[in-house]
One Martini backbone bead per residue (centre of mass of N, CA, C, O) as a GRO file, in nm:
protein
  184
    1MET     BB    1 -10.040 -19.105  15.000
    2ALA     BB    2  -9.927 -18.824  14.894
    3GLY     BB    3 -10.170 -18.623  14.980
    4LEU     BB    4 -10.122 -18.608  15.295
    5CYS     BB    5  -9.881 -18.382  15.272
    6ASN     BB    6 -10.073 -18.183  15.164
    7PRO     BB    7 -10.208 -17.892  15.280
    8PHE     BB    8 -10.463 -17.871  15.102
    9CYS     BB    9 -10.572 -18.148  15.170
   10LEU     BB   10 -10.601 -18.111  15.476
   11ILE     BB   11 -10.788 -17.866  15.465
   12ALA     BB   12 -11.013 -17.993  15.298
   13ARG     BB   13 -11.083 -18.224  15.489
   14ALA     BB   14 -11.154 -18.048  15.734
   15ALA     BB   15 -11.381 -17.884  15.592
   16ILE     BB   16 -11.564 -18.121  15.525
   17ILE     BB   17 -11.610 -18.218  15.812
   18ALA     BB   18 -11.724 -17.951  15.920
   19CYS     BB   19 -11.966 -17.936  15.727
   20MET     BB   20 -12.101 -18.199  15.804
   21ARG     BB   21 -12.151 -18.122  16.098
   22ASN     BB   22 -12.318 -17.860  16.042
   23ILE     BB   23 -12.544 -17.988  15.880
   24ASN     BB   24 -12.644 -18.179  16.100
   25LYS     BB   25 -12.711 -17.958  16.307
   26PHE     BB   26 -12.907 -17.798  16.130
   27GLN     BB   27 -13.112 -18.023  16.076
   28SER     BB   28 -13.177 -18.098  16.376
   29LYS     BB   29 -13.276 -17.806  16.458
   30PHE     BB   30 -13.503 -17.763  16.195
   31THR     BB   31 -13.686 -18.010  16.133
   32PRO     BB   32 -13.949 -17.965  16.313
   33ARG     BB   33 -14.045 -17.688  16.154
   34CYS     BB   34 -13.964 -17.826  15.876
   35SER     BB   35 -13.954 -18.024  15.584
   36VAL     BB   36 -13.717 -17.836  15.470
   37SER     BB   37 -13.370 -17.852  15.477
   38ARG     BB   38 -13.121 -17.588  15.473
   39PRO     BB   39 -12.825 -17.482  15.438
   40PRO     BB   40 -12.630 -17.247  15.464
   41ILE     BB   41 -12.434 -17.076  15.239
   42ASP     BB   42 -12.159 -17.097  15.395
   43ILE     BB   43 -12.143 -17.407  15.392
   44ILE     BB   44 -12.146 -17.445  15.088
   45THR     BB   45 -11.896 -17.275  15.025
   46ILE     BB   46 -11.698 -17.437  15.197
   47GLY     BB   47 -11.746 -17.705  15.056
   48LEU     BB   48 -11.658 -17.619  14.770
   49LEU     BB   49 -11.377 -17.529  14.852
   50ALA     BB   50 -11.284 -17.801  14.967
   51VAL     BB   51 -11.318 -17.965  14.707
   52THR     BB   52 -11.125 -17.797  14.538
   53LEU     BB   53 -10.875 -17.843  14.715
   54LEU     BB   54 -10.878 -18.147  14.697
   55ILE     BB   55 -10.842 -18.169  14.393
   56ALA     BB   56 -10.585 -17.979  14.366
   57GLY     BB   57 -10.405 -18.113  14.624
   58CYS     BB   58 -10.441 -18.455  14.562
   59GLY     BB   59 -10.205 -18.499  14.381
   60THR     BB   60  -9.955 -18.498  14.192
   61SER     BB   61  -9.635 -18.369  14.206
   62THR     BB   62  -9.430 -18.113  14.076
   63PRO     BB   63  -9.165 -17.957  14.019
   64ASP     BB   64  -9.038 -17.643  14.037
   65THR     BB   65  -9.010 -17.500  13.711
   66PRO     BB   66  -8.901 -17.288  13.496
   67ASP     BB   67  -9.014 -17.129  13.220
   68ALA     BB   68  -8.904 -17.090  12.907
   69ALA     BB   69  -8.855 -16.880  12.668
   70PRO     BB   70  -8.828 -16.815  12.364
   71GLY     BB   71  -8.475 -16.767  12.335
   72ASP     BB   72  -8.408 -16.865  12.627
   73THR     BB   73  -8.083 -16.941  12.788
   74SER     BB   74  -8.100 -16.920  13.109
   75ALA     BB   75  -8.185 -17.226  13.173
   76VAL     BB   76  -7.878 -17.283  13.068
   77THR     BB   77  -7.664 -17.367  13.318
   78ALA     BB   78  -7.389 -17.461  13.491
   79SER     BB   79  -7.544 -17.533  13.757
   80ASP     BB   80  -7.734 -17.748  13.618
   81THR     BB   81  -7.467 -17.937  13.506
   82GLY     BB   82  -7.216 -17.855  13.702
   83ASP     BB   83  -6.918 -17.801  13.528
   84GLY     BB   84  -6.976 -17.621  13.248
   85GLU     BB   85  -6.970 -17.778  13.001
   86THR     BB   86  -6.938 -17.743  12.657
   87ILE     BB   87  -7.124 -17.786  12.349
   88LYS     BB   88  -7.180 -17.892  12.020
   89VAL     BB   89  -7.476 -17.786  11.833
   90THR     BB   90  -7.666 -17.907  11.562
   91VAL     BB   91  -7.930 -17.762  11.362
   92VAL     BB   92  -8.166 -17.929  11.148
   93ILE     BB   93  -8.403 -17.792  10.905
   94GLN     BB   94  -8.650 -17.970  10.721
   95GLY     BB   95  -8.836 -17.854  10.493
   96LYS     BB   96  -9.024 -17.856  10.213
   97ASP     BB   97  -8.810 -17.624  10.059
   98SER     BB   98  -8.593 -17.626  10.304
   99LYS     BB   99  -8.261 -17.575  10.453
  100GLN     BB  100  -8.149 -17.546  10.792
  101GLU     BB  101  -7.853 -17.422  10.980
  102PHE     BB  102  -7.738 -17.454  11.325
  103THR     BB  103  -7.487 -17.336  11.560
  104ARG     BB  104  -7.391 -17.440  11.893
  105THR     BB  105  -7.127 -17.368  12.151
  106ASP     BB  106  -7.310 -17.296  12.440
  107ILE     BB  107  -7.386 -17.578  12.534
  108HIS     BB  108  -7.468 -17.759  12.800
  109ALA     BB  109  -7.406 -18.025  12.950
  110GLY     BB  110  -7.735 -18.178  12.990
  111SER     BB  111  -7.904 -18.067  12.798
  112THR     BB  112  -8.184 -18.025  12.619
  113VAL     BB  113  -8.360 -18.005  12.336
  114GLU     BB  114  -8.538 -17.783  12.441
  115ASP     BB  115  -8.314 -17.583  12.511
  116VAL     BB  116  -8.206 -17.557  12.225
  117MET     BB  117  -8.474 -17.465  12.086
  118ARG     BB  118  -8.501 -17.206  12.267
  119SER     BB  119  -8.221 -17.078  12.148
  120ILE     BB  120  -8.354 -17.034  11.886
  121ASP     BB  121  -8.360 -16.720  11.667
  122GLU     BB  122  -8.371 -16.753  11.345
  123VAL     BB  123  -8.637 -16.912  11.410
  124PRO     BB  124  -8.951 -16.989  11.471
  125VAL     BB  125  -9.037 -17.151  11.787
  126THR     BB  126  -9.294 -17.373  11.905
  127ILE     BB  127  -9.355 -17.450  12.250
  128THR     BB  128  -9.527 -17.687  12.427
  129GLY     BB  129  -9.466 -17.687  12.722
  130SER     BB  130  -9.261 -17.880  12.965
  131GLY     BB  131  -9.045 -18.104  12.965
  132VAL     BB  132  -9.221 -18.392  12.933
  133THR     BB  133  -9.443 -18.192  12.764
  134ALA     BB  134  -9.276 -18.114  12.539
  135PHE     BB  135  -9.362 -17.950  12.213
  136ILE     BB  136  -9.348 -17.924  11.874
  137SER     BB  137  -9.573 -17.707  11.685
  138GLU     BB  138  -9.353 -17.498  11.550
  139ILE     BB  139  -9.165 -17.417  11.242
  140ASP     BB  140  -9.145 -17.159  11.047
  141GLY     BB  141  -9.482 -17.184  11.011
  142VAL     BB  142  -9.492 -17.498  11.064
  143SER     BB  143  -9.757 -17.701  11.155
  144THR     BB  144  -9.903 -17.914  11.350
  145THR     BB  145 -10.098 -18.202  11.317
  146SER     BB  146 -10.277 -18.499  11.340
  147THR     BB  147 -10.079 -18.639  11.092
  148GLU     BB  148  -9.849 -18.410  11.120
  149GLY     BB  149  -9.490 -18.340  11.192
  150TRP     BB  150  -9.227 -18.303  11.409
  151LYS     BB  151  -8.919 -18.473  11.368
  152TYR     BB  152  -8.639 -18.642  11.536
  153LYS     BB  153  -8.278 -18.657  11.532
  154ILE     BB  154  -7.976 -18.809  11.668
  155ASP     BB  155  -7.729 -18.878  11.480
  156GLY     BB  156  -7.957 -19.046  11.293
  157GLU     BB  157  -8.139 -19.112  11.544
  158HIS     BB  158  -8.412 -19.194  11.682
  159ALA     BB  159  -8.599 -19.081  11.919
  160GLU     BB  160  -8.719 -19.203  12.252
  161LYS     BB  161  -8.783 -18.909  12.341
  162GLY     BB  162  -8.854 -18.620  12.439
  163ILE     BB  163  -8.728 -18.297  12.442
  164GLY     BB  164  -8.735 -18.277  12.773
  165SER     BB  165  -8.569 -18.577  12.809
  166THR     BB  166  -8.335 -18.515  12.609
  167LYS     BB  167  -7.999 -18.550  12.654
  168LEU     BB  168  -7.686 -18.363  12.617
  169ASP     BB  169  -7.331 -18.475  12.649
  170ALA     BB  170  -7.257 -18.438  12.345
  171PRO     BB  171  -7.191 -18.381  12.054
  172ALA     BB  172  -7.455 -18.274  11.815
  173THR     BB  173  -7.723 -18.369  11.581
  174ILE     BB  174  -8.027 -18.205  11.505
  175SER     BB  175  -8.295 -18.345  11.317
  176TRP     BB  176  -8.553 -18.192  11.126
  177VAL     BB  177  -8.881 -18.319  11.018
  178PHE     BB  178  -9.155 -18.300  10.806
  179GLY     BB  179  -9.436 -18.532  10.871
  180SER     BB  180  -9.568 -18.827  10.892
  181TYR     BB  181  -9.677 -19.055  11.148
  182GLU     BB  182  -9.687 -19.271  10.963
  183GLY     BB  183  -9.471 -19.552  10.976
  184GLU     BB  184  -9.328 -19.563  11.278
   0.00000   0.00000   0.00000
């Protein structure tokens, strides 16, 4: 019943009830004069608006968090992580023909892999979504496909969560490799 607290949901439900009452009044008022009764356009419009609000407002809600732009490190602040302790994070990107390595010493403890990857500006990194839906779709011009893409390990161990959910609390090495999803 989480939707009951949402103001859009309450407004939509009230509008639907009001529309239904008005349609019934309209039909009963004009039914004797004509064989086909149609509600006025304003009732239909209000009804459609109410249904739209109901659909949009009665789902689960997610907290409002600002999306960081690629290369924007402002989302990783000391106030977000508590004490402001910084850690050293090394990012290794193993492409098809080359290996690149970048080290960040200004990453705040508690930052996510997504935060770190958004701070990389030496190579273009495309991240779709944010938070739990964040996904690396391209690094340095190499794009993910339906059968292969970018996979990562932290300190040599396969990650168990997505980049927006994996937090770094200690110095770490994030290794990226492009390859097939099969055999995982």
